[in-house]
PDB file of N, H, CA, C and O in Angstrom:
ATOM      1  N   MET A   1      21.668 -87.406  49.152  1.00  0.00           N
ATOM      2  CA  MET A   1      21.936 -85.981  49.135  1.00  0.00           C
ATOM      3  C   MET A   1      22.057 -85.522  47.686  1.00  0.00           C
ATOM      4  O   MET A   1      22.788 -86.116  46.893  1.00  0.00           O
ATOM      5  N   LYS A   2      21.335 -84.464  47.354  1.00  0.00           N
ATOM      6  H   LYS A   2      20.742 -83.981  47.998  1.00  0.00           H
ATOM      7  CA  LYS A   2      21.424 -83.883  46.022  1.00  0.00           C
ATOM      8  C   LYS A   2      22.626 -82.951  45.958  1.00  0.00           C
ATOM      9  O   LYS A   2      23.004 -82.346  46.961  1.00  0.00           O
ATOM     10  N   LEU A   3      23.217 -82.839  44.788  1.00  0.00           N
ATOM     11  H   LEU A   3      22.910 -83.330  43.973  1.00  0.00           H
ATOM     12  CA  LEU A   3      24.354 -81.934  44.609  1.00  0.00           C
ATOM     13  C   LEU A   3      23.909 -80.512  44.305  1.00  0.00           C
ATOM     14  O   LEU A   3      24.643 -79.556  44.556  1.00  0.00           O
ATOM     15  N   ARG A   4      22.691 -80.377  43.759  1.00  0.00           N
ATOM     16  H   ARG A   4      22.095 -81.154  43.555  1.00  0.00           H
ATOM     17  CA  ARG A   4      22.163 -79.048  43.480  1.00  0.00           C
ATOM     18  C   ARG A   4      20.641 -79.081  43.539  1.00  0.00           C
ATOM     19  O   ARG A   4      20.015 -80.122  43.339  1.00  0.00           O
ATOM     20  N   TYR A   5      20.061 -77.911  43.819  1.00  0.00           N
ATOM     21  H   TYR A   5      20.569 -77.066  43.982  1.00  0.00           H
ATOM     22  CA  TYR A   5      18.618 -77.793  43.996  1.00  0.00           C
ATOM     23  C   TYR A   5      18.060 -76.773  43.017  1.00  0.00           C
ATOM     24  O   TYR A   5      18.717 -75.782  42.697  1.00  0.00           O
ATOM     25  N   THR A   6      16.856 -77.018  42.548  1.00  0.00           N
ATOM     26  H   THR A   6      16.322 -77.823  42.808  1.00  0.00           H
ATOM     27  CA  THR A   6      16.152 -76.007  41.770  1.00  0.00           C
ATOM     28  C   THR A   6      15.674 -74.932  42.748  1.00  0.00           C
ATOM     29  O   THR A   6      15.715 -75.134  43.962  1.00  0.00           O
ATOM     30  N   ILE A   7      15.231 -73.813  42.232  1.00  0.00           N
ATOM     31  H   ILE A   7      15.199 -73.649  41.246  1.00  0.00           H
ATOM     32  CA  ILE A   7      14.734 -72.742  43.101  1.00  0.00           C
ATOM     33  C   ILE A   7      13.542 -73.226  43.941  1.00  0.00           C
ATOM     34  O   ILE A   7      13.527 -72.985  45.148  1.00  0.00           O
ATOM     35  N   PRO A   8      12.539 -73.902  43.348  1.00  0.00           N
ATOM     36  CA  PRO A   8      11.434 -74.394  44.188  1.00  0.00           C
ATOM     37  C   PRO A   8      11.892 -75.370  45.283  1.00  0.00           C
ATOM     38  O   PRO A   8      11.386 -75.322  46.405  1.00  0.00           O
ATOM     39  N   GLU A   9      12.842 -76.250  44.961  1.00  0.00           N
ATOM     40  H   GLU A   9      13.252 -76.289  44.050  1.00  0.00           H
ATOM     41  CA  GLU A   9      13.355 -77.180  45.976  1.00  0.00           C
ATOM     42  C   GLU A   9      14.066 -76.420  47.092  1.00  0.00           C
ATOM     43  O   GLU A   9      13.888 -76.725  48.272  1.00  0.00           O
ATOM     44  N   PHE A  10      14.875 -75.428  46.711  1.00  0.00           N
ATOM     45  H   PHE A  10      15.020 -75.181  45.753  1.00  0.00           H
ATOM     46  CA  PHE A  10      15.580 -74.613  47.702  1.00  0.00           C
ATOM     47  C   PHE A  10      14.586 -73.876  48.603  1.00  0.00           C
ATOM     48  O   PHE A  10      14.778 -73.801  49.816  1.00  0.00           O
ATOM     49  N   CYS A  11      13.538 -73.341  48.009  1.00  0.00           N
ATOM     50  H   CYS A  11      13.382 -73.402  47.023  1.00  0.00           H
ATOM     51  CA  CYS A  11      12.521 -72.628  48.791  1.00  0.00           C
ATOM     52  C   CYS A  11      11.827 -73.561  49.772  1.00  0.00           C
ATOM     53  O   CYS A  11      11.557 -73.181  50.912  1.00  0.00           O
ATOM     54  N   GLN A  12      11.544 -74.765  49.336  1.00  0.00           N
ATOM     55  H   GLN A  12      11.764 -75.074  48.410  1.00  0.00           H
ATOM     56  CA  GLN A  12      10.904 -75.739  50.219  1.00  0.00           C
ATOM     57  C   GLN A  12      11.830 -76.102  51.383  1.00  0.00           C
ATOM     58  O   GLN A  12      11.373 -76.255  52.516  1.00  0.00           O
ATOM     59  N   LEU A  13      13.124 -76.240  51.105  1.00  0.00           N
ATOM     60  H   LEU A  13      13.495 -76.116  50.185  1.00  0.00           H
ATOM     61  CA  LEU A  13      14.086 -76.584  52.154  1.00  0.00           C
ATOM     62  C   LEU A  13      14.267 -75.468  53.174  1.00  0.00           C
ATOM     63  O   LEU A  13      14.377 -75.723  54.373  1.00  0.00           O
ATOM     64  N   THR A  14      14.296 -74.236  52.694  1.00  0.00           N
ATOM     65  H   THR A  14      14.206 -74.028  51.719  1.00  0.00           H
ATOM     66  CA  THR A  14      14.620 -73.104  53.565  1.00  0.00           C
ATOM     67  C   THR A  14      13.404 -72.369  54.113  1.00  0.00           C
ATOM     68  O   THR A  14      13.511 -71.637  55.097  1.00  0.00           O
ATOM     69  N   GLY A  15      12.253 -72.559  53.482  1.00  0.00           N
ATOM     70  H   GLY A  15      12.166 -73.153  52.682  1.00  0.00           H
ATOM     71  CA  GLY A  15      11.064 -71.838  53.909  1.00  0.00           C
ATOM     72  C   GLY A  15      10.956 -70.447  53.304  1.00  0.00           C
ATOM     73  O   GLY A  15      10.057 -69.688  53.665  1.00  0.00           O
ATOM     74  N   LEU A  16      11.860 -70.099  52.386  1.00  0.00           N
ATOM     75  H   LEU A  16      12.590 -70.716  52.093  1.00  0.00           H
ATOM     76  CA  LEU A  16      11.785 -68.810  51.703  1.00  0.00           C
ATOM     77  C   LEU A  16      10.693 -68.852  50.642  1.00  0.00           C
ATOM     78  O   LEU A  16      10.423 -69.902  50.059  1.00  0.00           O
ATOM     79  N   SER A  17      10.075 -67.715  50.398  1.00  0.00           N
ATOM     80  H   SER A  17      10.295 -66.862  50.871  1.00  0.00           H
ATOM     81  CA  SER A  17       9.164 -67.640  49.265  1.00  0.00           C
ATOM     82  C   SER A  17       9.994 -67.556  47.990  1.00  0.00           C
ATOM     83  O   SER A  17      11.176 -67.215  48.031  1.00  0.00           O
ATOM     84  N   ARG A  18       9.381 -67.865  46.879  1.00  0.00           N
ATOM     85  H   ARG A  18       8.420 -68.142  46.845  1.00  0.00           H
ATOM     86  CA  ARG A  18      10.076 -67.824  45.595  1.00  0.00           C
ATOM     87  C   ARG A  18      10.572 -66.412  45.298  1.00  0.00           C
ATOM     88  O   ARG A  18      11.704 -66.229  44.852  1.00  0.00           O
ATOM     89  N   SER A  19       9.724 -65.418  45.546  1.00  0.00           N
ATOM     90  H   SER A  19       8.804 -65.567  45.909  1.00  0.00           H
ATOM     91  CA  SER A  19      10.122 -64.034  45.258  1.00  0.00           C
ATOM     92  C   SER A  19      11.264 -63.589  46.164  1.00  0.00           C
ATOM     93  O   SER A  19      12.157 -62.870  45.716  1.00  0.00           O
ATOM     94  N   LYS A  20      11.252 -64.000  47.420  1.00  0.00           N
ATOM     95  H   LYS A  20      10.527 -64.584  47.784  1.00  0.00           H
ATOM     96  CA  LYS A  20      12.337 -63.641  48.345  1.00  0.00           C
ATOM     97  C   LYS A  20      13.640 -64.324  47.940  1.00  0.00           C
ATOM     98  O   LYS A  20      14.710 -63.726  48.054  1.00  0.00           O
ATOM     99  N   ALA A  21      13.567 -65.556  47.472  1.00  0.00           N
ATOM    100  H   ALA A  21      12.698 -66.043  47.379  1.00  0.00           H
ATOM    101  CA  ALA A  21      14.765 -66.261  47.008  1.00  0.00           C
ATOM    102  C   ALA A  21      15.374 -65.532  45.813  1.00  0.00           C
ATOM    103  O   ALA A  21      16.584 -65.309  45.774  1.00  0.00           O
ATOM    104  N   TYR A  22      14.537 -65.158  44.834  1.00  0.00           N
ATOM    105  H   TYR A  22      13.554 -65.339  44.866  1.00  0.00           H
ATOM    106  CA  TYR A  22      15.052 -64.445  43.670  1.00  0.00           C
ATOM    107  C   TYR A  22      15.597 -63.071  44.046  1.00  0.00           C
ATOM    108  O   TYR A  22      16.570 -62.609  43.451  1.00  0.00           O
ATOM    109  N   GLU A  23      14.985 -62.420  45.019  1.00  0.00           N
ATOM    110  H   GLU A  23      14.195 -62.796  45.502  1.00  0.00           H
ATOM    111  CA  GLU A  23      15.494 -61.126  45.489  1.00  0.00           C
ATOM    112  C   GLU A  23      16.891 -61.292  46.095  1.00  0.00           C
ATOM    113  O   GLU A  23      17.789 -60.496  45.820  1.00  0.00           O
ATOM    114  N   ARG A  24      17.067 -62.315  46.909  1.00  0.00           N
ATOM    115  H   ARG A  24      16.337 -62.962  47.132  1.00  0.00           H
ATOM    116  CA  ARG A  24      18.372 -62.543  47.535  1.00  0.00           C
ATOM    117  C   ARG A  24      19.418 -62.997  46.520  1.00  0.00           C
ATOM    118  O   ARG A  24      20.604 -62.711  46.685  1.00  0.00           O
ATOM    119  N   ILE A  25      18.993 -63.696  45.481  1.00  0.00           N
ATOM    120  H   ILE A  25      18.030 -63.928  45.347  1.00  0.00           H
ATOM    121  CA  ILE A  25      19.905 -64.043  44.396  1.00  0.00           C
ATOM    122  C   ILE A  25      20.339 -62.761  43.684  1.00  0.00           C
ATOM    123  O   ILE A  25      21.524 -62.567  43.414  1.00  0.00           O
ATOM    124  N   ARG A  26      19.377 -61.888  43.381  1.00  0.00           N
ATOM    125  H   ARG A  26      18.414 -62.046  43.600  1.00  0.00           H
ATOM    126  CA  ARG A  26      19.666 -60.625  42.702  1.00  0.00           C
ATOM    127  C   ARG A  26      20.617 -59.758  43.514  1.00  0.00           C
ATOM    128  O   ARG A  26      21.472 -59.078  42.948  1.00  0.00           O
ATOM    129  N   LEU A  27      20.477 -59.776  44.832  1.00  0.00           N
ATOM    130  H   LEU A  27      19.782 -60.329  45.292  1.00  0.00           H
ATOM    131  CA  LEU A  27      21.331 -58.986  45.720  1.00  0.00           C
ATOM    132  C   LEU A  27      22.697 -59.637  45.954  1.00  0.00           C
ATOM    133  O   LEU A  27      23.568 -59.038  46.584  1.00  0.00           O
ATOM    134  N   GLY A  28      22.883 -60.852  45.452  1.00  0.00           N
ATOM    135  H   GLY A  28      22.175 -61.338  44.940  1.00  0.00           H
ATOM    136  CA  GLY A  28      24.164 -61.543  45.620  1.00  0.00           C
ATOM    137  C   GLY A  28      24.304 -62.267  46.944  1.00  0.00           C
ATOM    138  O   GLY A  28      25.404 -62.689  47.299  1.00  0.00           O
ATOM    139  N   GLN A  29      23.218 -62.420  47.681  1.00  0.00           N
ATOM    140  H   GLN A  29      22.324 -62.077  47.392  1.00  0.00           H
ATOM    141  CA  GLN A  29      23.259 -63.109  48.968  1.00  0.00           C
ATOM    142  C   GLN A  29      23.226 -64.627  48.797  1.00  0.00           C
ATOM    143  O   GLN A  29      23.613 -65.366  49.703  1.00  0.00           O
ATOM    144  N   ILE A  30      22.764 -65.088  47.639  1.00  0.00           N
ATOM    145  H   ILE A  30      22.449 -64.488  46.904  1.00  0.00           H
ATOM    146  CA  ILE A  30      22.727 -66.511  47.314  1.00  0.00           C
ATOM    147  C   ILE A  30      23.364 -66.670  45.939  1.00  0.00           C
ATOM    148  O   ILE A  30      22.953 -66.015  44.981  1.00  0.00           O
ATOM    149  N   SER A  31      24.368 -67.541  45.841  1.00  0.00           N
ATOM    150  H   SER A  31      24.701 -68.073  46.620  1.00  0.00           H
ATOM    151  CA  SER A  31      25.034 -67.797  44.562  1.00  0.00           C
ATOM    152  C   SER A  31      24.310 -68.918  43.825  1.00  0.00           C
ATOM    153  O   SER A  31      23.823 -69.868  44.438  1.00  0.00           O
ATOM    154  N   VAL A  32      24.248 -68.794  42.509  1.00  0.00           N
ATOM    155  H   VAL A  32      24.643 -68.023  42.011  1.00  0.00           H
ATOM    156  CA  VAL A  32      23.537 -69.790  41.708  1.00  0.00           C
ATOM    157  C   VAL A  32      24.437 -70.350  40.616  1.00  0.00           C
ATOM    158  O   VAL A  32      25.496 -69.805  40.305  1.00  0.00           O
ATOM    159  N   ILE A  33      23.975 -71.459  40.045  1.00  0.00           N
ATOM    160  H   ILE A  33      23.115 -71.902  40.297  1.00  0.00           H
ATOM    161  CA  ILE A  33      24.616 -72.105  38.905  1.00  0.00           C
ATOM    162  C   ILE A  33      23.602 -72.060  37.768  1.00  0.00           C
ATOM    163  O   ILE A  33      22.471 -72.521  37.924  1.00  0.00           O
ATOM    164  N   LYS A  34      23.998 -71.511  36.637  1.00  0.00           N
ATOM    165  H   LYS A  34      24.917 -71.136  36.511  1.00  0.00           H
ATOM    166  CA  LYS A  34      23.115 -71.478  35.471  1.00  0.00           C
ATOM    167  C   LYS A  34      23.499 -72.617  34.538  1.00  0.00           C
ATOM    168  O   LYS A  34      24.676 -72.801  34.228  1.00  0.00           O
ATOM    169  N   ASP A  35      22.512 -73.378  34.092  1.00  0.00           N
ATOM    170  H   ASP A  35      21.556 -73.228  34.344  1.00  0.00           H
ATOM    171  CA  ASP A  35      22.717 -74.465  33.133  1.00  0.00           C
ATOM    172  C   ASP A  35      21.676 -74.266  32.038  1.00  0.00           C
ATOM    173  O   ASP A  35      20.549 -74.750  32.142  1.00  0.00           O
ATOM    174  N   GLY A  36      22.065 -73.550  30.989  1.00  0.00           N
ATOM    175  H   GLY A  36      22.981 -73.157  30.904  1.00  0.00           H
ATOM    176  CA  GLY A  36      21.097 -73.198  29.965  1.00  0.00           C
ATOM    177  C   GLY A  36      20.089 -72.232  30.547  1.00  0.00           C
ATOM    178  O   GLY A  36      20.456 -71.170  31.049  1.00  0.00           O
ATOM    179  N   PHE A  37      18.810 -72.599  30.482  1.00  0.00           N
ATOM    180  H   PHE A  37      18.512 -73.462  30.074  1.00  0.00           H
ATOM    181  CA  PHE A  37      17.762 -71.743  31.021  1.00  0.00           C
ATOM    182  C   PHE A  37      17.439 -72.049  32.477  1.00  0.00           C
ATOM    183  O   PHE A  37      16.662 -71.330  33.104  1.00  0.00           O
ATOM    184  N   GLN A  38      18.025 -73.101  33.015  1.00  0.00           N
ATOM    185  H   GLN A  38      18.657 -73.686  32.505  1.00  0.00           H
ATOM    186  CA  GLN A  38      17.723 -73.499  34.390  1.00  0.00           C
ATOM    187  C   GLN A  38      18.692 -72.861  35.379  1.00  0.00           C
ATOM    188  O   GLN A  38      19.860 -72.626  35.069  1.00  0.00           O
ATOM    189  N   THR A  39      18.184 -72.591  36.562  1.00  0.00           N
ATOM    190  H   THR A  39      17.236 -72.783  36.814  1.00  0.00           H
ATOM    191  CA  THR A  39      18.979 -72.018  37.647  1.00  0.00           C
ATOM    192  C   THR A  39      18.990 -73.005  38.798  1.00  0.00           C
ATOM    193  O   THR A  39      17.948 -73.530  39.190  1.00  0.00           O
ATOM    194  N   PHE A  40      20.173 -73.252  39.337  1.00  0.00           N
ATOM    195  H   PHE A  40      21.020 -72.825  39.019  1.00  0.00           H
ATOM    196  CA  PHE A  40      20.327 -74.192  40.446  1.00  0.00           C
ATOM    197  C   PHE A  40      21.113 -73.529  41.574  1.00  0.00           C
ATOM    198  O   PHE A  40      21.853 -72.569  41.359  1.00  0.00           O
ATOM    199  N   ILE A  41      20.934 -74.061  42.770  1.00  0.00           N
ATOM    200  H   ILE A  41      20.333 -74.840  42.945  1.00  0.00           H
ATOM    201  CA  ILE A  41      21.722 -73.668  43.942  1.00  0.00           C
ATOM    202  C   ILE A  41      22.434 -74.925  44.414  1.00  0.00           C
ATOM    203  O   ILE A  41      21.800 -75.954  44.651  1.00  0.00           O
ATOM    204  N   SER A  42      23.751 -74.841  44.550  1.00  0.00           N
ATOM    205  H   SER A  42      24.266 -74.006  44.358  1.00  0.00           H
ATOM    206  CA  SER A  42      24.519 -76.019  44.947  1.00  0.00           C
ATOM    207  C   SER A  42      24.188 -76.414  46.387  1.00  0.00           C
ATOM    208  O   SER A  42      23.718 -75.600  47.182  1.00  0.00           O
ATOM    209  N   HIS A  43      24.443 -77.669  46.694  1.00  0.00           N
ATOM    210  H   HIS A  43      24.824 -78.330  46.048  1.00  0.00           H
ATOM    211  CA  HIS A  43      24.226 -78.155  48.058  1.00  0.00           C
ATOM    212  C   HIS A  43      25.069 -77.351  49.053  1.00  0.00           C
ATOM    213  O   HIS A  43      24.591 -76.988  50.128  1.00  0.00           O
ATOM    214  N   ASP A  44      26.323 -77.078  48.687  1.00  0.00           N
ATOM    215  H   ASP A  44      26.710 -77.373  47.814  1.00  0.00           H
ATOM    216  CA  ASP A  44      27.199 -76.306  49.577  1.00  0.00           C
ATOM    217  C   ASP A  44      26.656 -74.901  49.818  1.00  0.00           C
ATOM    218  O   ASP A  44      26.716 -74.398  50.941  1.00  0.00           O
ATOM    219  N   GLU A  45      26.125 -74.263  48.772  1.00  0.00           N
ATOM    220  H   GLU A  45      26.077 -74.671  47.860  1.00  0.00           H
ATOM    221  CA  GLU A  45      25.565 -72.915  48.918  1.00  0.00           C
ATOM    222  C   GLU A  45      24.294 -72.949  49.765  1.00  0.00           C
ATOM    223  O   GLU A  45      24.075 -72.064  50.592  1.00  0.00           O
ATOM    224  N   ALA A  46      23.463 -73.959  49.563  1.00  0.00           N
ATOM    225  H   ALA A  46      23.641 -74.678  48.891  1.00  0.00           H
ATOM    226  CA  ALA A  46      22.239 -74.095  50.360  1.00  0.00           C
ATOM    227  C   ALA A  46      22.592 -74.295  51.830  1.00  0.00           C
ATOM    228  O   ALA A  46      21.943 -73.726  52.708  1.00  0.00           O
ATOM    229  N   THR A  47      23.610 -75.096  52.102  1.00  0.00           N
ATOM    230  H   THR A  47      24.137 -75.559  51.389  1.00  0.00           H
ATOM    231  CA  THR A  47      24.052 -75.318  53.483  1.00  0.00           C
ATOM    232  C   THR A  47      24.611 -74.032  54.088  1.00  0.00           C
ATOM    233  O   THR A  47      24.297 -73.688  55.227  1.00  0.00           O
ATOM    234  N   ARG A  48      25.448 -73.319  53.310  1.00  0.00           N
ATOM    235  H   ARG A  48      25.702 -73.599  52.385  1.00  0.00           H
ATOM    236  CA  ARG A  48      26.016 -72.056  53.790  1.00  0.00           C
ATOM    237  C   ARG A  48      24.906 -71.071  54.125  1.00  0.00           C
ATOM    238  O   ARG A  48      24.949 -70.417  55.167  1.00  0.00           O
ATOM    239  N   TYR A  49      23.917 -70.961  53.253  1.00  0.00           N
ATOM    240  H   TYR A  49      23.882 -71.492  52.406  1.00  0.00           H
ATOM    241  CA  TYR A  49      22.818 -70.029  53.490  1.00  0.00           C
ATOM    242  C   TYR A  49      22.022 -70.427  54.737  1.00  0.00           C
ATOM    243  O   TYR A  49      21.628 -69.572  55.530  1.00  0.00           O
ATOM    244  N   ALA A  50      21.792 -71.726  54.900  1.00  0.00           N
ATOM    245  H   ALA A  50      22.113 -72.421  54.256  1.00  0.00           H
ATOM    246  CA  ALA A  50      20.985 -72.206  56.024  1.00  0.00           C
ATOM    247  C   ALA A  50      21.642 -71.940  57.377  1.00  0.00           C
ATOM    248  O   ALA A  50      20.947 -71.701  58.365  1.00  0.00           O
ATOM    249  N   VAL A  51      22.977 -71.979  57.431  1.00  0.00           N
ATOM    250  H   VAL A  51      23.542 -72.173  56.629  1.00  0.00           H
ATOM    251  CA  VAL A  51      23.653 -71.803  58.722  1.00  0.00           C
ATOM    252  C   VAL A  51      24.097 -70.372  58.978  1.00  0.00           C
ATOM    253  O   VAL A  51      24.563 -70.060  60.074  1.00  0.00           O
ATOM    254  N   THR A  52      23.962 -69.490  57.980  1.00  0.00           N
ATOM    255  H   THR A  52      23.584 -69.744  57.089  1.00  0.00           H
ATOM    256  CA  THR A  52      24.349 -68.093  58.150  1.00  0.00           C
ATOM    257  C   THR A  52      23.181 -67.314  58.743  1.00  0.00           C
ATOM    258  O   THR A  52      22.079 -67.348  58.197  1.00  0.00           O
ATOM    259  N   PRO A  53      23.407 -66.611  59.854  1.00  0.00           N
ATOM    260  CA  PRO A  53      22.317 -65.801  60.421  1.00  0.00           C
ATOM    261  C   PRO A  53      21.869 -64.737  59.418  1.00  0.00           C
ATOM    262  O   PRO A  53      22.698 -64.048  58.823  1.00  0.00           O
ATOM    263  N   GLN A  54      20.569 -64.611  59.238  1.00  0.00           N
ATOM    264  H   GLN A  54      19.896 -65.171  59.721  1.00  0.00           H
ATOM    265  CA  GLN A  54      20.023 -63.635  58.294  1.00  0.00           C
ATOM    266  C   GLN A  54      19.563 -62.390  59.047  1.00  0.00           C
ATOM    267  O   GLN A  54      19.106 -62.494  60.185  1.00  0.00           O
ATOM    268  N   PRO A  55      19.677 -61.215  58.428  1.00  0.00           N
ATOM    269  CA  PRO A  55      19.220 -59.990  59.087  1.00  0.00           C
ATOM    270  C   PRO A  55      17.710 -60.021  59.300  1.00  0.00           C
ATOM    271  O   PRO A  55      16.981 -60.708  58.583  1.00  0.00           O
ATOM    272  N   ALA A  56      17.261 -59.278  60.281  1.00  0.00           N
ATOM    273  H   ALA A  56      17.852 -58.720  60.863  1.00  0.00           H
ATOM    274  CA  ALA A  56      15.833 -59.211  60.571  1.00  0.00           C
ATOM    275  C   ALA A  56      15.096 -58.618  59.381  1.00  0.00           C
ATOM    276  O   ALA A  56      15.615 -57.731  58.704  1.00  0.00           O
ATOM    277  N   ALA A  57      13.904 -59.099  59.129  1.00  0.00           N
ATOM    278  H   ALA A  57      13.483 -59.820  59.680  1.00  0.00           H
ATOM    279  CA  ALA A  57      13.111 -58.606  58.004  1.00  0.00           C
ATOM    280  C   ALA A  57      12.730 -57.145  58.206  1.00  0.00           C
ATOM    281  O   ALA A  57      12.680 -56.376  57.247  1.00  0.00           O
ATOM    282  N   TYR A  58      12.465 -56.767  59.436  1.00  0.00           N
ATOM    283  H   TYR A  58      12.505 -57.392  60.215  1.00  0.00           H
ATOM    284  CA  TYR A  58      12.085 -55.394  59.753  1.00  0.00           C
ATOM    285  C   TYR A  58      13.022 -54.875  60.833  1.00  0.00           C
ATOM    286  O   TYR A  58      12.866 -55.217  62.005  1.00  0.00           O
ATOM    287  N   PRO A  59      13.999 -54.047  60.449  1.00  0.00           N
ATOM    288  CA  PRO A  59      14.944 -53.532  61.442  1.00  0.00           C
ATOM    289  C   PRO A  59      14.234 -52.728  62.524  1.00  0.00           C
ATOM    290  O   PRO A  59      13.189 -52.123  62.284  1.00  0.00           O
ATOM    291  N   ARG A  60      14.810 -52.733  63.697  1.00  0.00           N
ATOM    292  H   ARG A  60      15.659 -53.225  63.892  1.00  0.00           H
ATOM    293  CA  ARG A  60      14.237 -51.982  64.812  1.00  0.00           C
ATOM    294  C   ARG A  60      14.312 -50.491  64.532  1.00  0.00           C
ATOM    295  O   ARG A  60      15.257 -50.007  63.909  1.00  0.00           O
ATOM    296  N   ARG A  61      13.315 -49.783  64.995  1.00  0.00           N
ATOM    297  H   ARG A  61      12.548 -50.177  65.501  1.00  0.00           H
ATOM    298  CA  ARG A  61      13.326 -48.327  64.868  1.00  0.00           C
ATOM    299  C   ARG A  61      14.199 -47.735  65.958  1.00  0.00           C
ATOM    300  O   ARG A  61      14.329 -48.301  67.044  1.00  0.00           O
ATOM    301  N   SER A  62      14.788 -46.605  65.662  1.00  0.00           N
ATOM    302  H   SER A  62      14.682 -46.146  64.781  1.00  0.00           H
ATOM    303  CA  SER A  62      15.580 -45.935  66.684  1.00  0.00           C
ATOM    304  C   SER A  62      14.648 -45.280  67.699  1.00  0.00           C
ATOM    305  O   SER A  62      13.505 -44.947  67.385  1.00  0.00           O
ATOM    306  N   ASP A  63      15.146 -45.102  68.910  1.00  0.00           N
ATOM    307  H   ASP A  63      16.074 -45.373  69.165  1.00  0.00           H
ATOM    308  CA  ASP A  63      14.334 -44.499  69.977  1.00  0.00           C
ATOM    309  C   ASP A  63      14.040 -43.037  69.710  1.00  0.00           C
ATOM    310  O   ASP A  63      13.109 -42.490  70.302  1.00  0.00           O
ATOM    311  N   SER A  64      14.801 -42.378  68.836  1.00  0.00           N
ATOM    312  H   SER A  64      15.557 -42.823  68.355  1.00  0.00           H
ATOM    313  CA  SER A  64      14.599 -40.957  68.573  1.00  0.00           C
ATOM    314  C   SER A  64      13.275 -40.690  67.876  1.00  0.00           C
ATOM    315  O   SER A  64      12.761 -39.574  67.964  1.00  0.00           O
ATOM    316  N   SER A  65      12.702 -41.673  67.185  1.00  0.00           N
ATOM    317  H   SER A  65      13.119 -42.579  67.113  1.00  0.00           H
ATOM    318  CA  SER A  65      11.443 -41.464  66.487  1.00  0.00           C
ATOM    319  C   SER A  65      10.247 -41.499  67.439  1.00  0.00           C
ATOM    320  O   SER A  65       9.143 -41.115  67.051  1.00  0.00           O
ATOM    321  N   ALA A  66      10.447 -41.953  68.674  1.00  0.00           N
ATOM    322  H   ALA A  66      11.343 -42.266  68.989  1.00  0.00           H
ATOM    323  CA  ALA A  66       9.363 -42.053  69.647  1.00  0.00           C
ATOM    324  C   ALA A  66       9.042 -40.706  70.287  1.00  0.00           C
ATOM    325  O   ALA A  66       8.013 -40.572  70.948  1.00  0.00           O
ATOM    326  N   ALA A  67       9.886 -39.729  70.108  1.00  0.00           N
ATOM    327  H   ALA A  67      10.723 -39.838  69.572  1.00  0.00           H
ATOM    328  CA  ALA A  67       9.698 -38.417  70.758  1.00  0.00           C
ATOM    329  C   ALA A  67       8.682 -37.638  70.073  1.00  0.00           C
ATOM    330  O   ALA A  67       8.391 -36.512  70.477  1.00  0.00           O
TER     331      ALA A  67
END
């Protein structure tokens, strides 16, 4: 078990695209560890993210727009 993952490793584990991972980091949905110029995601954070239900990519439209 690794203690921390690079962004590409995290993306491979979770199936997220690189751009989506960075977007979620920017939004504060994924916490990172900075070590100089490198960015890592801890094993605990990767596990927390994996087991937390994520919102739908495209929210449902309200029925009022169908009229």
